[in-house]
N, C-alpha and C positions, 0 to 999 in steps of 0.2 A: 260624510265625505260620498260623491257622486260616483256612479258606476263607472263613468269615462275617467275620473280622476284615478279610482282604483286600478282600472285596466291600464292606464298610463304607469303608475308606479309598479304595476306587476311587471308590464314591459321592461322598464328600464332597470328592474332588479335581474330580470333574465339576461339582459344586455350585458350587465356588471359580470353575472355569472361566466358568460360565454368568454368575456374578455379574460377574466381570471384563469378559465381552463385553457385557453389560449398563450396566456403566459407562462403557465406550468409545463405547456407542451414546446414551447419553444425554448425554454431554458433546459429542457431534457437534451436537447442537441449540444449543448455547452453554455459557458458563459457569455453575455452579450451586453454591450454598452446599453445605456439608456434610450441613445440615438436609434440604434438598431431595434430596439424594441417598440419604441415609438412609431416608428415607418414600418414595422412589419405588423402589428397588431391594431395600434389604435388609428394611426392616419386612414388606412382603409375605410374604417369605420366611419369616421367624419373629416372628409377631405378640407372642409371648409373651417376647422377648428384652429384656433389660434395654438402655438408651440406651448403656452403656459396652460392652456387648457388641457392638452393632451398630457403633459407632466402632472398636472393635477389629479387626472384620472388614474394615471400610473401610479402615484403614492396612494390613491384611495383604495386601489385593487389591492395594493402590497399588505395595507393594512386588514383588507376584507380577506385575504388567503389567512393572514396569520389568526383572526378572532374566530373564523368561522369553519377553517380546515387545518389550521396549525401547519400550514405551510410557510416556511421562513425565506424571504428572499431579501439578501444584503448584496452590498457592494463590496468588492473582495479588490482592493489596490493592488494585489499580486497579480491576479490574472487580468486585471483591466476592464472588468465588467461584472454586471450582477450575476448570482447563482443562487440555486436553492442549498440552503444549509442544514435544512430539517423538514421534516413531515411527518405527521402523525399516522396516517394512512397510507397502505401500498399504493404506488404508481403503476403497478404491473402484476398480472398474475399468470401463471403457466401450468398447462396441465403436467400430469405425472409423467408422460411418455416424453413431453418437452424437457422438463428437468433434468431427467435421466441423459437426455441427448446432451445437455448442456454441461453435466457432470463428465461426459465421455468426451466432449472438448477440452475442458479443464485438465482430465488425465492425458490426452492426446497431446496437446501443446505444452510440452515440458520446456525448461528453459532454454534446451539447445535446439529446438524447433525454429524453423523460418517463422516471423512473424509472431512470435510466442510474446512478446511484450504486448502489443496491440491486441491479441486475441483476449489474453488474462485480463487486460483493461475493460475490455469489453464484458466479459463475464462477470467480473466484479462490480460493473454498471448495471448490470441487468437483475444480479442477485441483491444487490442493496435496495432496488425497486420492489422486490417480492414482499409478501406478508411473512411475519416470523416464522411461522408454522412450515412454508414454503422454503424458506431459506435453511431451515434446520433439514429438510428432505433433500435439500441439495448437498448439503454438507456431508450427509450421511450416504447419498449416493457415490459421493467423491471422496470417502474415506476420510472424511475432516472432523471426524466426533471421536477423538480419543477420551477414554473414560478414567476416572481417578486412579484406578489399579494400573493403569499404564505407566505411572510414573515411576513404578517401582522397576521398570526396565533400565532406569538411567544407572549408571555406575556410582553416582553420587547422590545423595539424600537431597530431595526437593521437598521442602515443607508442605504440608497438607493444604494451609491456607493461600500459600504461593501458587501452587498448582490450581486451585479451583477459582481464585480471582484471575489469574492470566487467562485459563481456561473461557471463563465467564466473559471478561471483556473481548477475547478474541472472537468467540462465537456470537457475541452482540454487535460487532463492528464499533467498539466505542474504545476512546482513547484510554491510556492507562498511565499511571505514575506509581514509581517504584525507587527503593535505594537499591543500588548495586555494587557490588564489589568484584571490580575487575582485576584479572592478572596481571593488567598492563601497569596498574598503580602500587608501587611498592610499599607506600604509605598505609595501604590495607583501610582507608576511609571510604566509606561507601558513598558515591556520587547519586543525587537525585536524577533521574531521567522520565522526561514527558515523552510517551511513545504512542505512536500508531501501531497496533499489533497486526500486521498483515499474514505472517506463516507462522505455524507452530508444528515443528518436525522434529522426527528423532534422526540425529545425525549419523556419519557413517562412525564418528568415534564413540557412539554409545551414550550420547547426551540428550536430554531435550533441549529444544535450542527455539528461540522465539526471534525471528526476523522482524524488525520492527525500525520504522522510520522515525528516527529521534528529532522530535521539534524543541526540546531545551534539555540542558545539562546544568546541573548547579553543585558545586564542590568547594575544595579548599582553595582553588584558583580562581573563584569566581562564576557567574552565569555565563553560557554562551549559548548559540542557536546554531546546532551541527546541521540541520535539515538535510539528513542523511540515513542512509541505511545503518543498523548496527546488529551485529548478533548477540544475543544475550542466551547465555547459558541460564536454565531456571533454578540451578541449584546454587547460584551464586546472588540471586535476588534475596535481599534480606527478608528472614520471616517478619510477618505483620506490617509490613510497609507497601503493600501493593492496595492502590486505590483506582477504582473504574471512575471515569470521569463522564460528564454528562455529553460531551461532544462526540458525535458520530463521525467516522471516517468517511471522507470523501469518497465518492461514485466512482472515480477514476484514480488508481494506485498512482502516487507520485513515483518518479523515473529514479530520482535519487542523481547523484553525479558520475557519470560513467568514467571510468581511469583505463586509459592505455595499458597494455600488457604486450611483452615481447619475452618469450623463452623457447628454449631448444631441449628437444627429447631424444634421448638415445633410442637406437633402434629395438633396444630389450623390452621397451615400453611403449614407443609410439605405434607398434603394430597391432597394439589392442585399444586404440582410438582413444585414449586417455585425454587427447586434447581437447574433447567434448565434453567440458565437466559442467555442473550445474550452475557453475559461479561465472562461467563466461557468456556473455549476451551475443545470441545468435551465433552461427558458425564461424569459427575465426578462419584467417587465412593463412592457408598451410604451403610451406615452400620445402620441397626436398633438398636435402645437403649433401655433402660427400659423407661417405662411410654408412649411408643410413640414417643419419640424423634428421629430425624434422623441425622446421622452425615453426612457431606458433605466434601469430600477431592478430590481437583482439582488443575487445574491451570487457570491464568487469565493473560490478558495482560493489563487489565484495573482495577488497584486496585481501584483507585478515583472512578470510577462509580460503582464498585461492593461494595465498603464501605457504600456509600449513600443508595444505595438501600437495602442493609442489615439493614441499621440503621431504615430504614421504620417499619421493623417488631418488634421493640422496644424489649420487655423480651420475646418475642417469638424467638429470635435470638441471639445464643452466640459465636462470634469469639473467635477462639483459636489461630490462625495461618494462613498463614506463618508470617514471621516478617513485611514484608510492608503492609499487610493488617491488622495486629493487631496493629502496630503503628499507622496507619491511622484511624481505628475505636477507639482508646484511645484518639486521639486528637480532633475527633469528638464529642466523649461522655464528654469529660473534658470541651470543649469550651459551650456546652449545660448546663453541671452543673453549671458552673461558671455564667452563664447569667441567671439561674432560682434559685439559691440559695437565 
């Protein structure tokens, strides 16, 4: 091979490498259609090329990225575009000071803060691009690394293998699967859940909870796809059933389905600001009523948790809607009524 042909081959390889890097950079902005990628990356490189020629380069670059860098780019019909679903090497690194600042932001923007969801999604995305050791540093800085002995804080027993597997999957940001005995099912039969583990926290009622985005649920009534958040008590996960799956969590946390909520609080509790609960999305609308009562209108992703926390206030809280919260509260009150009649 002549020097000229060698030089031409080398230049071609670098052109392909630059395109691949540009492709990764473009998809870091979010999903994109094939046409959007061709116009942003491939058309400026060769304005005279045919559409089929540009499409072929795009397909070849996808193969190059996977074969050489283990970056997987696939089309997702749900989002209507191409996105990165896996990468072997980190796409970002930050200094210790920057990671501590990121942890400060995560701690500052609690669920009741303005734009909390958008800020948390940004933090999730940035952290997902960091090397694993830097991700662990972020979790330490933000207080997200519970140890095995902390499971003893729970008022119910958590199997050691359940704790370790759930903790491992949560820290690695990988989907998990487990069998779960819910208090909502009288038959006592476990249901299998396929979950994205997003939050692991110690609840106000003394239990370790996993807040997960449930993708699949299977049980006696057949399989279904909730595609919504569920709060799981770790003590109710069946020992020996937890499996860590290969699929990583997406860089941006799914929103779930928001539900409208409407309730009124008596002055005895309203003055303490209890309307600003972690279950509510952003600050709710507050309306002053007669005799010091306050009406709270907002949205939640967690009807289950909100209903039980509002029930704590007894006669000092009146739930008026939306439909899911009202139905959940009626079910709880009816059950208590039947028990104490």
